[in-house]
BAKE-363479 format. One line per field, with one value per atom (N, C-alpha, C): residue in one letter; atom name; z, x, y. Coordinates in steps of 0.1 Angstrom, whole numbers, plus 5000, padded with zeros to 4 digits. Atoms other than C-alpha are relative to their C-alpha. Example, Ala and Ser with C-alpha at 12.3 -4.5 7.8 and 13.67 -1.06 7.14 Angstrom:
<atoms>
rest c(a a a s s s)
atom c(N CA C N CA C)
zz c(5000 5078 5000 5000 5071 5008)
xx c(5009 5123 5009 4991 5137 4992)
yy c(4988 4955 5012 4989 4989 5011)
</atoms>
This chain:
<atoms>
rest c(m m m t t t p p p d d d i i i l l l a a a p p p l l l a a a p p p l l l r r r r r r a a a l l l a a a k k k s s s l l l r r r d d d r r r v v v a a a g g g a a a d d d a a a e e e e e e r r r a a a r r r t t t i i i w w w g g g s s s a a a g g g p p p r r r w w w f f f t t t p p p e e e d d d p p p i i i w w w r r r v v v h h h a a a d d d a a a s s s m m m f f f v v v g g g g g g v v v r r r a a a l l l l l l l l l q q q s s s l l l h h h p p p l l l a a a m m m a a a g g g v v v a a a g g g h h h s s s g g g f f f r r r g g g d d d p p p w w w g g g r r r l l l e e e r r r t t t s s s r r r f f f l l l a a a t t t t t t t t t f f f g g g i i i i i i a a a h h h a a a e e e a a a e e e i i i a a a k k k v v v t t t g g g v v v h h h r r r a a a v v v v v v g g g r r r a a a d d d d d d g g g r r r p p p y y y s s s a a a n n n d d d p p p h h h l l l l l l e e e w w w v v v h h h i i i a a a e e e v v v d d d s s s f f f l l l c c c t t t y y y q q q q q q f f f g g g g g g t t t a a a l l l t t t a a a a a a e e e a a a d d d r r r y y y v v v e e e q q q s s s a a a i i i v v v a a a g g g k k k l l l g g g v v v r r r n n n p p p p p p t t t t t t v v v a a a q q q l l l h h h a a a r r r m m m a a a a a a y y y r r r p p p e e e l l l r r r a a a t t t a a a a a a c c c r r r d d d a a a a a a k k k f f f l l l l l l l l l d d d p p p p p p l l l p p p v v v a a a s s s r r r p p p g g g y y y g g g l l l l l l a a a a a a g g g a a a i i i a a a t t t l l l p p p g g g w w w a a a r r r r r r e e e l l l r r r l l l p p p p p p p p p m m m v v v l l l w w w d d d a a a p p p g g g r r r l l l l l l g g g r r r v v v g g g a a a g g g v v v v v v r r r w w w a a a m m m s s s d d d p p p s s s v v v a a a n n n r r r r r r e e e p p p g g g t t t a a a a a a)
atom c(N CA C N CA C N CA C N CA C N CA C N CA C N CA C N CA C N CA C N CA C N CA C N CA C N CA C N CA C N CA C N CA C N CA C N CA C N CA C N CA C N CA C N CA C N CA C N CA C N CA C N CA C N CA C N CA C N CA C N CA C N CA C N CA C N CA C N CA C N CA C N CA C N CA C N CA C N CA C N CA C N CA C N CA C N CA C N CA C N CA C N CA C N CA C N CA C N CA C N CA C N CA C N CA C N CA C N CA C N CA C N CA C N CA C N CA C N CA C N CA C N CA C N CA C N CA C N CA C N CA C N CA C N CA C N CA C N CA C N CA C N CA C N CA C N CA C N CA C N CA C N CA C N CA C N CA C N CA C N CA C N CA C N CA C N CA C N CA C N CA C N CA C N CA C N CA C N CA C N CA C N CA C N CA C N CA C N CA C N CA C N CA C N CA C N CA C N CA C N CA C N CA C N CA C N CA C N CA C N CA C N CA C N CA C N CA C N CA C N CA C N CA C N CA C N CA C N CA C N CA C N CA C N CA C N CA C N CA C N CA C N CA C N CA C N CA C N CA C N CA C N CA C N CA C N CA C N CA C N CA C N CA C N CA C N CA C N CA C N CA C N CA C N CA C N CA C N CA C N CA C N CA C N CA C N CA C N CA C N CA C N CA C N CA C N CA C N CA C N CA C N CA C N CA C N CA C N CA C N CA C N CA C N CA C N CA C N CA C N CA C N CA C N CA C N CA C N CA C N CA C N CA C N CA C N CA C N CA C N CA C N CA C N CA C N CA C N CA C N CA C N CA C N CA C N CA C N CA C N CA C N CA C N CA C N CA C N CA C N CA C N CA C N CA C N CA C N CA C N CA C N CA C N CA C N CA C N CA C N CA C N CA C N CA C N CA C N CA C N CA C N CA C N CA C N CA C N CA C N CA C N CA C N CA C N CA C N CA C N CA C N CA C N CA C N CA C N CA C N CA C N CA C N CA C N CA C N CA C N CA C N CA C N CA C N CA C N CA C N CA C N CA C N CA C N CA C N CA C N CA C N CA C N CA C N CA C N CA C N CA C N CA C N CA C N CA C N CA C N CA C N CA C N CA C N CA C N CA C N CA C N CA C N CA C N CA C N CA C N CA C N CA C N CA C N CA C N CA C N CA C N CA C N CA C N CA C N CA C N CA C N CA C N CA C N CA C N CA C N CA C N CA C N CA C N CA C N CA C N CA C N CA C N CA C N CA C N CA C N CA C N CA C N CA C N CA C N CA C N CA C N CA C N CA C N CA C N CA C N CA C N CA C N CA C N CA C N CA C N CA C N CA C N CA C N CA C N CA C N CA C N CA C N CA C N CA C N CA C)
zz c(4995 7677 4998 5002 7670 5013 4988 7694 5007 4994 7699 5008 4993 7710 5013 4988 7735 5009 4992 7748 5014 4987 7777 5010 4992 7789 5004 4997 7792 5015 4985 7830 5005 4995 7836 4996 5005 7814 5008 4992 7832 5014 4987 7866 5001 5000 7857 4997 5003 7842 5012 4988 7873 5011 4990 7896 4996 5005 7875 5002 4999 7874 5015 4986 7911 5006 4995 7919 4995 5006 7895 5002 5000 7896 5013 4987 7930 5000 4998 7943 4993 5007 7926 4985 5014 7891 4991 5009 7876 5000 5000 7888 4994 5006 7878 4985 5015 7843 4994 5005 7839 4999 4999 7849 4988 5010 7826 4986 5014 7795 4997 5003 7800 5001 4999 7807 4987 5013 7779 5002 4999 7773 4992 5008 7755 5008 4994 7762 4994 5005 7758 4989 5010 7738 4994 5007 7714 4998 5003 7705 4990 5010 7676 5005 4994 7699 5006 4994 7709 5015 4985 7746 5003 4998 7744 4997 5004 7726 5011 4990 7751 5014 4987 7783 5000 5000 7772 4997 5004 7764 5013 4989 7787 5004 4997 7785 5012 4988 7812 5013 4988 7837 5002 4999 7829 5003 4998 7826 5014 4987 7860 5010 4992 7877 4997 5004 7858 5005 4996 7866 5015 4985 7904 5003 4997 7903 4997 5003 7885 5009 4991 7906 5013 4986 7938 5001 5000 7927 5003 4995 7936 5015 4986 7973 5006 4994 7980 4996 5004 7959 5009 4992 7978 5014 4986 8011 5002 5000 8003 5000 5001 7993 5013 4988 8024 5012 4989 8047 5000 5001 8034 4992 5009 8008 5006 4995 8029 4990 5011 8000 5005 4995 8022 5006 4994 8042 4991 5009 8013 4985 5013 7980 4989 5010 7961 5000 5000 7973 4992 5008 7959 4985 5014 7926 4995 5004 7925 4997 5001 7930 4987 5013 7902 4988 5011 7879 4998 5002 7886 4994 5005 7879 4985 5014 7846 4991 5008 7834 4998 5001 7842 4992 5008 7827 4986 5014 7796 4993 5007 7788 5004 4995 7808 4994 5005 7800 5008 4995 7807 5014 4987 7837 5011 4990 7855 5001 5000 7845 5009 4992 7860 5014 4986 7891 5007 4994 7896 5002 4998 7891 5012 4988 7917 5013 4988 7941 5003 4998 7936 5005 4996 7940 5015 4986 7973 5009 4992 7986 5001 5000 7977 5010 4991 7999 5014 4987 8030 4999 5002 8016 5001 4998 8031 5012 4989 8054 4997 5002 8055 4997 5003 8040 5011 4990 8060 5001 5000 8049 5004 4995 8063 4990 5010 8030 5000 5000 8029 4986 5013 8003 5001 5001 7991 4987 5012 7967 4989 5010 7950 4994 5005 7943 4985 5014 7905 4995 5004 7903 5002 4997 7920 4991 5009 7900 4986 5014 7868 5000 5000 7879 4999 5000 7887 4986 5013 7854 4989 5011 7831 5002 4998 7848 4996 5005 7841 4985 5015 7805 4993 5006 7797 5002 4997 7813 4991 5008 7796 4985 5014 7762 4997 5003 7765 5000 4999 7776 4989 5011 7750 4987 5012 7722 5000 4998 7736 5000 4997 7746 4996 5003 7733 4986 5012 7702 4988 5011 7670 5006 4994 7680 4993 5004 7677 4990 5009 7648 5008 4993 7658 5002 4998 7652 5010 4990 7672 5014 4987 7701 5005 4996 7701 5004 4997 7701 5014 4987 7731 5011 4990 7751 5001 5000 7741 5006 4994 7751 5015 4986 7784 5007 4994 7790 5004 4996 7791 5014 4986 7823 5009 4991 7838 5002 4998 7832 5010 4991 7850 5014 4987 7879 5007 4995 7883 4995 5006 7862 4990 5008 7846 4987 5013 7809 4998 5001 7807 4985 5013 7777 4990 5010 7745 4988 5011 7723 5007 4994 7729 5003 4998 7725 5013 4988 7752 5012 4989 7774 5004 4997 7772 5005 4994 7778 5014 4986 7809 5009 4992 7822 5003 4998 7817 5010 4991 7835 5015 4986 7866 5006 4996 7867 5012 4988 7892 5013 4988 7917 5005 4998 7915 5007 4994 7938 5008 4992 7957 5015 4986 7993 5006 4993 8019 4998 5002 8015 4986 5014 7978 4998 5002 7979 5007 4992 8005 4992 5008 7982 4988 5012 7952 5004 4996 7972 5002 4997 7983 4986 5013 7947 4992 5009 7930 5007 4994 7956 5010 4990 7981 4998 5003 7964 5008 4992 7983 4992 5009 7961 5005 4997 7966 4993 5006 7958 4986 5014 7927 4990 5009 7913 4997 5000 7918 4987 5012 7887 4989 5010 7864 5003 4996 7883 4997 5003 7879 4985 5014 7841 4998 5002 7843 5006 4994 7867 4992 5008 7845 4988 5011 7816 5004 4995 7837 5003 4997 7849 4987 5012 7814 4992 5007 7801 5008 4992 7829 4994 5004 7820 5009 4992 7832 5013 4988 7857 5011 4990 7874 5006 4995 7876 5009 4991 7891 5014 4987 7918 5008 4993 7926 5002 4998 7926 4993 5009 7898 4989 5011 7870 4990 5009 7847 4986 5014 7810 4993 5007 7793 4992 5008 7765 5009 4992 7790 5009 4992 7812 4992 5006 7789 4990 5010 7760 5007 4993 7784 5007 4992 7805 4991 5010 7774 4995 5004 7763 5011 4989 7797 5001 5000 7797 4989 5011 7763 5003 4997 7775 5010 4989 7807 4994 5005 7788 4991 5008 7763 5007 4992 7790 5006 4995 7805 4989 5011 7771 4997 5003 7765 5010 4989 7799 4999 4999 7797 4987 5012 7762 5002 4997 7778 4999 5002 7769 5013 4988 7806 5005 4996 7809 4988 5012 7773 4997 5003 7772 5012 4988 7805 5002 5000 7799 5012 4990 7826 4994 5005 7821 5000 5002 7807 4997 5002 7800 4986 5012 7765 4992 5010 7738 4987)
xx c(4988 6605 5000 4999 6618 5001 4999 6616 5014 4987 6654 5002 4999 6652 4992 5009 6624 5005 4996 6642 5004 4995 6659 4988 5011 6625 4991 5008 6611 4998 5003 6617 4991 5009 6600 4986 5014 6571 4994 5005 6567 4996 5003 6569 4987 5012 6543 4988 5012 6520 4996 5004 6522 4994 5005 6516 4985 5014 6485 4991 5008 6472 4997 5003 6476 4990 5009 6458 4986 5014 6429 4994 5006 6425 5001 4999 6437 5009 4991 6455 4996 5005 6433 4998 5001 6438 5002 4998 6452 4988 5011 6424 4988 5011 6398 5001 4998 6413 4997 5002 6412 4985 5015 6375 4993 5006 6366 5003 4996 6385 5000 5000 6386 4987 5014 6349 4993 5008 6328 4986 5014 6294 4997 5004 6275 5003 4997 6285 4991 5008 6265 5007 4992 6293 5012 4988 6321 5010 4990 6354 4997 5004 6337 4990 5010 6312 5006 4995 6317 5003 4998 6313 5013 4988 6342 5012 4989 6364 5002 4999 6356 5005 4996 6359 5014 4987 6391 5012 4990 6409 5005 4994 6433 4993 5007 6411 4990 5008 6390 5006 4994 6415 4996 5005 6406 4985 5015 6369 4996 5003 6369 5000 4999 6381 4989 5010 6357 4986 5012 6328 4998 5001 6335 4997 5002 6336 4985 5014 6303 4990 5010 6285 4999 5000 6295 4991 5008 6274 4986 5013 6242 5000 4998 6238 4996 5004 6220 5009 4990 6244 5013 4988 6273 4998 5002 6257 5001 4998 6256 5014 4986 6292 5007 4993 6303 4996 5004 6283 5003 4999 6289 5012 4990 6317 5014 4986 6348 5010 4991 6363 5013 4987 6389 5008 4993 6398 5005 4996 6399 4997 5003 6399 5003 4996 6417 4991 5010 6392 4988 5012 6364 5003 4996 6383 5000 5000 6389 4986 5014 6352 4994 5006 6342 5007 4993 6369 4994 5005 6356 4986 5014 6320 5001 4999 6329 5006 4994 6352 4991 5009 6327 4988 5012 6297 5003 4997 6315 5006 4992 6339 4996 5002 6326 4987 5011 6300 4987 5013 6263 4998 5003 6260 5008 4992 6289 4996 5005 6277 4988 5012 6243 5002 4997 6258 5006 4994 6279 4990 5011 6249 4992 5007 6230 5007 4991 6259 4999 5000 6260 4986 5014 6222 4998 5001 6225 5007 4992 6252 4993 5007 6231 4989 5011 6203 5003 4996 6223 5004 4996 6232 4988 5011 6204 5003 4998 6202 4994 5005 6196 5012 4990 6216 5000 4999 6226 4987 5013 6194 4988 5011 6173 4993 5006 6163 5005 4996 6163 5007 4994 6185 5001 4998 6188 5008 4992 6215 4992 5008 6188 4989 5010 6166 5003 4997 6162 5004 4996 6165 5015 4986 6199 5009 4993 6210 5002 4999 6202 5011 4990 6223 5014 4987 6253 5003 4998 6248 5003 4998 6245 5013 4988 6274 5012 4989 6296 5000 5000 6285 5004 4995 6289 5015 4986 6323 5009 4992 6336 5000 5001 6323 5007 4993 6336 5015 4985 6371 5005 4995 6373 5001 5000 6364 5011 4989 6390 5014 4987 6418 5002 5000 6410 5007 4994 6421 4992 5008 6400 4986 5013 6370 4988 5012 6336 4992 5009 6313 4987 5012 6280 4991 5008 6262 5006 4994 6288 4998 5002 6285 4986 5014 6247 5000 5000 6254 5006 4994 6277 4990 5010 6250 4989 5010 6225 5005 4995 6248 5002 4998 6256 4986 5013 6218 4996 5004 6216 5004 4996 6236 4993 5007 6220 4986 5014 6185 5000 4999 6195 5003 4997 6208 4988 5011 6175 4997 5003 6176 4988 5013 6142 5002 4999 6143 5013 4988 6180 5001 4998 6190 5007 4994 6199 5006 4992 6213 5007 4993 6237 4991 5009 6209 4992 5008 6188 5009 4991 6219 5002 4998 6225 4987 5013 6188 4998 5002 6188 5010 4990 6220 4994 5005 6203 4988 5012 6171 5004 4995 6192 5006 4993 6208 4994 5005 6184 5002 4997 6192 5014 4986 6229 5007 4993 6251 5011 4988 6284 4997 5001 6279 5014 4987 6307 5007 4994 6312 5005 4996 6313 5014 4988 6340 5012 4990 6359 5005 4997 6358 5008 4993 6370 5014 4987 6399 5009 4993 6409 5004 4997 6406 5010 4992 6424 5014 4988 6449 5007 4994 6455 4997 5003 6452 5009 4992 6465 5010 4990 6495 5014 4986 6533 5003 4996 6549 5005 4995 6566 4989 5011 6532 4991 5009 6515 5001 5000 6527 4993 5007 6514 4985 5014 6481 4995 5004 6480 4997 5004 6480 4986 5013 6449 4989 5009 6432 4998 5001 6440 4991 5009 6423 4986 5013 6393 4994 5005 6389 4997 5001 6394 4987 5011 6365 4987 5012 6340 4992 5008 6311 5002 4997 6314 4992 5008 6286 5006 4994 6303 5012 4987 6336 4997 5003 6320 4995 5005 6302 5012 4989 6335 5012 4989 6355 5013 4989 6377 5002 4998 6392 4988 5012 6363 5005 4997 6362 5007 4992 6389 5011 4989 6414 5013 4988 6441 5001 5000 6431 4998 5005 6415 5009 4991 6440 5011 4989 6469 4994 5006 6445 4997 5003 6434 5013 4987 6470 5006 4995 6480 4992 5008 6451 5004 4996 6461 5014 4987 6497 4998 5002 6485 4994 5007 6462 5010 4990 6490 5010 4990 6515 4993 5007 6489 4998 5002 6482 5013 4986 6519 5003 4996 6524 4991 5009 6493 5000 4998 6502 5012 4989 6532 4995 5004 6531 4996 5003 6529 4985 5014 6494 4991 5008 6482 4989 5011 6462 4991 5008 6445 4992 5006 6421 4992 5009 6405 4996 5003 6388 5012 4988 6415 5013 4988 6440 5001 5003 6431 5013 4990 6451 4996)
yy c(5006 8665 4985 5014 8631 4992 5009 8601 5001 5000 8603 5013 4987 8640 4999 5001 8631 4989 5011 8600 5004 4996 8618 5004 4996 8629 4988 5012 8593 4998 5002 8590 5010 4990 8623 4997 5003 8613 4988 5011 8580 5004 4996 8596 5009 4991 8623 4991 5009 8596 4992 5008 8575 5009 4991 8605 5004 4996 8616 4988 5011 8581 4996 5003 8575 5010 4990 8608 4998 5001 8602 4986 5013 8564 4993 5006 8554 4987 5011 8524 4987 5012 8498 5003 4997 8513 4988 5012 8481 4991 5010 8459 5006 4994 8484 5001 4999 8488 4986 5013 8450 4997 5002 8450 5008 4991 8479 4995 5004 8467 4985 5014 8430 4993 5007 8423 5000 5002 8409 5004 4997 8423 5013 4988 8451 5013 4987 8487 5011 4989 8519 5007 4992 8536 4993 5005 8529 5010 4990 8545 5011 4991 8562 5011 4991 8580 5013 4987 8617 4999 5001 8608 4993 5007 8584 5009 4991 8610 5011 4989 8637 4995 5004 8617 4993 5006 8601 5010 4990 8634 5007 4993 8653 5012 4988 8683 4998 5003 8665 5006 4995 8677 5015 4986 8713 5001 5000 8705 4996 5004 8689 5011 4988 8720 5010 4990 8742 4995 5006 8718 5002 4999 8719 5015 4986 8757 5004 4997 8759 4994 5007 8733 5006 4994 8751 5012 4988 8781 4998 5002 8764 4998 5000 8770 4986 5013 8737 4989 5010 8716 5002 4998 8733 4996 5004 8727 4985 5014 8690 4996 5003 8690 5003 4996 8709 4991 5008 8688 4985 5015 8653 4995 5006 8650 4998 5000 8656 5004 4996 8674 5006 4995 8691 4989 5011 8660 4989 5011 8636 5004 4995 8656 4990 5010 8628 4988 5011 8602 5004 4996 8623 5000 5000 8627 4986 5014 8590 4994 5005 8582 5005 4994 8606 4994 5007 8591 4986 5014 8556 5000 4999 8566 5003 4996 8583 4989 5011 8555 4988 5012 8528 5002 4997 8545 5003 4996 8557 4988 5010 8528 4985 5013 8498 4993 5007 8472 5005 4995 8480 4995 5006 8457 5007 4993 8474 5014 4986 8509 5001 4999 8502 4997 5002 8488 5012 4988 8519 5011 4990 8541 4997 5004 8521 5003 4997 8525 5015 4986 8563 5005 4996 8566 4996 5005 8546 5010 4991 8569 5013 4987 8600 5000 5000 8588 5005 4995 8597 5015 4986 8632 5008 4991 8652 5009 4990 8682 5013 4986 8719 5009 4990 8747 5011 4989 8778 5008 4991 8796 4992 5007 8768 4991 5008 8752 4986 5014 8714 4996 5005 8696 4985 5015 8660 4998 5002 8648 4992 5007 8626 5009 4991 8657 5001 4999 8656 5014 4986 8694 5002 4998 8694 4990 5009 8663 5006 4994 8682 5011 4989 8712 4994 5007 8689 4994 5006 8671 5011 4991 8701 5009 4993 8719 4992 5009 8689 4999 5002 8684 5013 4987 8721 5002 4998 8721 4990 5010 8689 5003 4996 8700 5012 4988 8735 4999 5002 8725 4991 5009 8697 5009 4992 8722 5010 4991 8746 4994 5006 8723 4986 5014 8689 4997 5004 8670 5007 4995 8674 5005 4995 8696 4993 5006 8681 5009 4993 8692 5004 4997 8708 4988 5012 8675 4991 5009 8656 5006 4994 8681 4997 5004 8675 4986 5014 8638 4998 5001 8642 5003 4996 8660 4989 5010 8633 4987 5013 8604 5002 4997 8621 4999 5001 8622 4986 5014 8584 4997 5003 8582 5009 4991 8613 4995 5005 8599 4988 5011 8567 5004 4995 8587 5007 4994 8604 5014 4987 8636 4998 5001 8641 5008 4994 8649 5009 4992 8659 5005 4994 8681 4990 5010 8662 5008 4992 8691 5011 4989 8719 5012 4988 8745 4997 5003 8727 5001 4999 8725 5015 4986 8763 5006 4995 8770 4995 5005 8748 5008 4992 8766 5014 4987 8799 5000 5001 8787 4999 5002 8779 5013 4989 8813 5008 4993 8830 4993 5008 8802 5000 5002 8805 5013 4989 8826 4994 5005 8823 5002 4999 8815 5000 5000 8817 4986 5013 8779 4998 5001 8782 5007 4992 8809 4993 5007 8789 4988 5012 8758 5005 4995 8779 5004 4996 8793 4987 5013 8757 4994 5006 8745 5007 4992 8773 5005 4994 8787 4991 5009 8759 4986 5015 8725 4991 5009 8696 4992 5005 8691 5004 4996 8691 5013 4987 8724 4998 5002 8709 4998 5003 8699 5012 4989 8732 5009 4992 8751 4993 5007 8723 5001 4999 8723 5015 4987 8761 5002 4999 8757 4996 5006 8736 5010 4991 8760 5013 4988 8790 4998 5003 8773 4999 5001 8765 5014 4987 8801 5008 4993 8815 4996 5005 8794 5001 4998 8802 5012 4988 8825 5012 4988 8861 5001 4999 8859 4991 5009 8829 5006 4994 8847 5011 4989 8877 4995 5005 8856 4994 5006 8838 5010 4990 8871 4996 5003 8859 5011 4990 8881 4999 5000 8892 4996 5003 8882 5012 4990 8903 4993 5006 8896 5000 5000 8906 4988 5012 8876 4988 5012 8852 4994 5005 8849 4992 5007 8840 4987 5011 8818 4988 5011 8798 4994 5006 8794 4991 5009 8781 4987 5012 8757 4991 5009 8744 4994 5006 8739 4989 5009 8722 4987 5012 8698 4993 5006 8692 4992 5007 8682 4987 5012 8658 4990 5009 8643 4993 5006 8638 4989 5010 8621 4988 5012 8599 4992 5009 8586 4992 5008 8570 4985 5014 8532 4993 5006 8524 5002 4998 8538 5002 4997 8544 4990 5010 8512 4998 5001 8518 5013 4987 8546 5003 4994 8567 5013 4987 8600 5009 4992 8622 4993 5007 8595 4993 5007 8587 4996 5003 8571 5006)
</atoms>
């Protein structure tokens, strides 16, 4: 379609872009964008790097939902979320903090990235307790940190390859996992995977530990069926959630009591996810936000 045909949609595009940016980046988005993009100094990554391409794409909106569902399947990780994150009371605050971390560590200068990592590590020190089965947990436990990391990397890579721009080559996908390992290692993950094959092997190694607890299923219901969104925004969010569900592995869907892998479910789900990511990509390429990247807001 030509720009003239799309012109009547410009107000809708701007409104959608602002709504998405406010949800993801928060009230200080402008100031944070100036800090990330205006600061001089060396950066870990460049626009040519796979991690930049993946984290700047609209498919991150689908990947974020998928990652949260996967992460919740570790009972100790879920216990930490349920006991300390306030995900029900302040879900957008949690999303904003995650967005800030990803944006700063991916696009920002090294000094700011390392400061953000130190801040997160400090917050994690207070996230300790016991799960319902009596086992202790700590958010700085390297084993739990690794699960959170690999669930994110697997989700972001999977949804980018399904719903992103130009898919990564096999070598680029390995490079993405390797680049993600830089941040993970500084957070406290020991020997994070650096290739796709290693990533899949680590995911499989965690499988015996993973199951859906009552808190996990409650979180999934909140995330998928009762998100804290206005009624008008829920259909669009549903597109992203459908894409996330369609790309989950079968065992995870069975644990979460979601539709099993079947062409009947997955083909429409992937199509909906592609449409949802496309709408986000269109909105976030609006000139009012296109030069202020956050995860998922790429240019």
